[in-house]
BADO-248688 format. One record per atom (N, C-alpha, C): residue in one letter; atom name; x, y, z. Coordinates in Angstrom, 3 decimals, always signed. Example, Ala and Ser with C-alpha at 12.3 -4.5 7.8 and 13.67 -1.06 7.14 Angstrom:
<rs>
A | N | +13.190 | -5.690 | +7.800
A | CA | +12.300 | -4.500 | +7.800
A | C | +13.200 | -3.300 | +7.800
S | N | +12.850 | -2.250 | +7.080
S | CA | +13.670 | -1.060 | +7.140
S | C | +12.900 | +0.030 | +7.870
</rs>
This chain:
<rs>
M | N | +9.525 | +44.205 | +191.892
M | CA | +8.392 | +44.602 | +190.515
M | C | +9.344 | +45.202 | +189.589
L | N | +9.116 | +44.849 | +188.454
L | CA | +9.878 | +45.205 | +187.054
L | C | +9.455 | +46.754 | +186.950
P | N | +10.168 | +47.672 | +186.194
P | CA | +9.602 | +48.841 | +186.044
P | C | +8.726 | +48.895 | +184.705
R | N | +7.606 | +49.713 | +184.595
R | CA | +7.036 | +49.547 | +183.205
R | C | +7.907 | +49.951 | +181.880
Q | N | +7.554 | +49.306 | +180.883
Q | CA | +8.004 | +49.767 | +179.544
Q | C | +6.965 | +50.703 | +179.102
P | N | +7.309 | +51.966 | +178.665
P | CA | +6.495 | +52.890 | +178.209
P | C | +5.951 | +52.184 | +176.588
K | N | +4.717 | +52.416 | +176.449
K | CA | +3.881 | +52.089 | +175.193
K | C | +4.392 | +52.461 | +174.184
T | N | +4.665 | +54.149 | +174.257
T | CA | +5.058 | +54.826 | +173.094
T | C | +6.310 | +55.676 | +173.781
V | N | +6.974 | +56.170 | +172.603
V | CA | +7.856 | +57.263 | +172.912
V | C | +7.886 | +58.446 | +172.124
S | N | +8.483 | +59.511 | +172.302
S | CA | +8.133 | +60.596 | +171.672
S | C | +9.549 | +60.781 | +170.680
L | N | +9.346 | +61.832 | +169.717
L | CA | +10.123 | +61.689 | +168.563
L | C | +10.516 | +63.609 | +168.384
N | N | +11.207 | +64.108 | +168.636
N | CA | +11.566 | +65.779 | +168.622
N | C | +12.366 | +65.869 | +167.395
L | N | +11.892 | +66.909 | +166.943
L | CA | +12.575 | +67.307 | +165.615
L | C | +12.689 | +69.246 | +165.747
R | N | +13.722 | +69.721 | +165.186
R | CA | +13.425 | +71.135 | +165.369
R | C | +13.087 | +71.734 | +163.673
L | N | +12.171 | +72.701 | +163.697
L | CA | +11.641 | +73.205 | +162.528
L | C | +11.798 | +74.590 | +162.463
T | N | +11.886 | +75.057 | +161.403
T | CA | +11.803 | +76.632 | +161.482
T | C | +10.419 | +77.385 | +161.691
P | N | +10.031 | +78.194 | +162.088
P | CA | +8.788 | +78.724 | +162.313
P | C | +7.680 | +78.493 | +161.047
D | N | +8.301 | +78.859 | +159.823
D | CA | +7.521 | +78.640 | +158.649
D | C | +7.708 | +77.371 | +158.225
V | N | +8.185 | +76.458 | +158.095
V | CA | +8.059 | +74.955 | +157.959
V | C | +7.069 | +74.665 | +158.971
R | N | +7.123 | +74.760 | +160.121
R | CA | +5.867 | +74.217 | +161.228
R | C | +4.595 | +74.581 | +161.116
A | N | +4.271 | +75.951 | +160.593
A | CA | +3.122 | +76.635 | +160.152
A | C | +2.706 | +75.890 | +158.720
K | N | +3.586 | +75.672 | +157.733
K | CA | +3.147 | +74.672 | +156.503
K | C | +2.732 | +73.269 | +156.745
L | N | +3.527 | +72.796 | +157.866
L | CA | +3.306 | +71.427 | +157.928
L | C | +2.065 | +71.162 | +158.793
Y | N | +1.762 | +71.954 | +159.785
Y | CA | +0.176 | +72.114 | +160.465
Y | C | -0.618 | +72.231 | +159.799
E | N | -0.590 | +73.196 | +158.662
E | CA | -1.528 | +73.759 | +157.709
E | C | -2.116 | +72.484 | +156.887
K | N | -1.019 | +71.603 | +156.511
K | CA | -1.260 | +70.697 | +155.303
K | C | -1.759 | +69.520 | +156.112
A | N | -0.868 | +69.099 | +157.334
A | CA | -1.503 | +67.940 | +157.854
A | C | -2.629 | +67.914 | +158.423
S | N | -3.237 | +69.214 | +158.657
S | CA | -4.944 | +69.206 | +159.382
S | C | -5.657 | +68.648 | +158.246
R | N | -5.231 | +68.312 | +157.025
R | CA | -6.288 | +68.380 | +155.971
R | C | -6.488 | +66.622 | +156.483
Y | N | -5.486 | +65.764 | +157.128
Y | CA | -5.587 | +64.553 | +156.943
Y | C | -5.726 | +63.889 | +158.542
G | N | -5.683 | +65.152 | +159.532
G | CA | -6.149 | +64.585 | +161.100
G | C | -4.776 | +65.478 | +161.588
Q | N | -4.431 | +64.908 | +162.923
Q | CA | -3.262 | +65.426 | +163.620
Q | C | -2.253 | +65.805 | +163.174
T | N | -1.139 | +66.582 | +163.314
T | CA | +0.264 | +66.475 | +162.922
T | C | +1.036 | +65.181 | +163.394
S | N | +0.468 | +64.619 | +164.383
S | CA | +1.200 | +63.555 | +164.812
S | C | +1.025 | +62.326 | +164.219
D | N | -0.347 | +62.137 | +163.601
D | CA | -0.917 | +61.308 | +162.976
D | C | +0.135 | +61.121 | +161.495
V | N | +0.076 | +62.125 | +160.892
V | CA | +0.725 | +62.388 | +159.622
V | C | +2.141 | +61.872 | +159.442
L | N | +2.902 | +62.354 | +160.711
L | CA | +4.415 | +62.410 | +161.087
L | C | +4.541 | +60.790 | +161.275
R | N | +3.625 | +60.029 | +162.078
R | CA | +3.834 | +58.718 | +162.320
R | C | +3.444 | +57.816 | +161.077
E | N | +2.561 | +58.284 | +160.021
E | CA | +2.552 | +57.548 | +158.881
E | C | +3.471 | +57.720 | +158.202
I | N | +4.247 | +58.984 | +157.923
I | CA | +5.837 | +59.140 | +156.998
I | C | +6.614 | +58.122 | +157.662
V | N | +6.926 | +58.191 | +159.090
V | CA | +7.884 | +57.211 | +159.709
V | C | +7.483 | +55.820 | +159.413
N | N | +6.401 | +55.463 | +159.541
N | CA | +5.984 | +54.143 | +159.304
N | C | +6.333 | +53.523 | +157.587
A | N | +6.089 | +54.583 | +156.776
A | CA | +6.055 | +54.447 | +155.490
A | C | +7.661 | +54.333 | +154.988
F | N | +8.372 | +55.069 | +155.678
F | CA | +10.047 | +54.990 | +155.409
F | C | +10.544 | +53.730 | +155.933
I | N | +9.929 | +53.279 | +156.880
I | CA | +10.171 | +52.033 | +157.466
I | C | +10.046 | +50.827 | +156.606
D | N | +8.624 | +51.164 | +156.193
D | CA | +8.326 | +50.010 | +155.393
D | C | +8.593 | +50.001 | +153.938
G | N | +9.255 | +51.288 | +153.264
G | CA | +9.862 | +51.339 | +151.934
G | C | +8.824 | +51.893 | +151.264
R | N | +7.918 | +52.387 | +151.513
R | CA | +6.680 | +52.931 | +150.845
R | C | +6.712 | +54.666 | +150.554
L | N | +8.150 | +54.996 | +151.214
L | CA | +8.200 | +56.305 | +151.109
L | C | +9.062 | +56.641 | +149.929
T | N | +8.828 | +57.742 | +148.940
T | CA | +9.927 | +57.996 | +147.952
T | C | +9.896 | +59.604 | +148.225
I | N | +11.310 | +59.719 | +148.285
I | CA | +12.021 | +61.108 | +148.507
I | C | +12.452 | +61.528 | +147.098
E | N | +12.059 | +62.769 | +146.335
E | CA | +12.617 | +63.110 | +145.117
E | C | +14.259 | +63.604 | +145.597
E | N | +15.038 | +63.316 | +144.790
E | CA | +16.384 | +64.051 | +145.006
E | C | +16.593 | +65.018 | +144.411
E | N | +17.454 | +65.909 | +145.363
E | CA | +18.030 | +67.301 | +145.074
E | C | +19.505 | +67.123 | +144.849
S | N | +19.832 | +67.815 | +143.918
S | CA | +21.400 | +67.425 | +143.505
S | C | +22.471 | +67.871 | +144.647
H | N | +22.030 | +68.873 | +145.320
H | CA | +22.861 | +69.210 | +146.433
H | C | +22.519 | +68.532 | +147.795
S | N | +21.861 | +67.669 | +147.818
S | CA | +21.483 | +67.122 | +149.057
S | C | +22.904 | +66.030 | +149.433
K | N | +22.758 | +66.018 | +150.882
K | CA | +23.533 | +65.215 | +151.356
K | C | +23.247 | +63.753 | +151.977
F | N | +22.058 | +63.700 | +151.491
F | CA | +21.210 | +62.417 | +151.835
F | C | +20.907 | +61.494 | +150.643
K | N | +21.909 | +61.417 | +149.478
K | CA | +21.736 | +60.556 | +148.282
K | C | +21.220 | +59.120 | +148.507
E | N | +21.848 | +58.809 | +149.984
E | CA | +21.544 | +57.337 | +150.004
E | C | +20.231 | +56.925 | +150.419
L | N | +19.454 | +58.064 | +150.930
L | CA | +18.046 | +57.560 | +151.231
L | C | +16.980 | +57.853 | +150.006
F | N | +17.491 | +58.194 | +148.848
F | CA | +16.636 | +58.348 | +147.664
F | C | +16.183 | +56.993 | +147.192
N | N | +14.955 | +56.951 | +146.863
N | CA | +14.508 | +55.819 | +146.296
N | C | +14.156 | +56.161 | +144.640
V | N | +14.980 | +56.812 | +144.063
V | CA | +14.627 | +57.200 | +142.889
V | C | +15.472 | +56.477 | +141.639
N | N | +14.756 | +56.070 | +140.622
N | CA | +15.177 | +55.096 | +139.359
N | C | +15.428 | +56.224 | +138.456
R | N | +16.835 | +56.596 | +138.314
R | CA | +17.260 | +57.571 | +137.120
R | C | +17.743 | +56.909 | +135.924
K | N | +17.969 | +56.851 | +134.820
K | CA | +18.491 | +56.481 | +133.812
K | C | +19.658 | +57.437 | +133.242
</rs>
């Protein structure tokens, strides 16, 4: 018998305690934190997520900002 494939996998990330507290507080307005993070990931994959560029960011290629 073949081993079962997991139906879901987890994603781990490190946050400062302050950022975590702010995330949990704000996400609780919409559901569980995992629900909000899941929607953010799906929006990123679908191209529906826009990140505002900061001049010092090393992630410039992620930004979907039209500037003239």
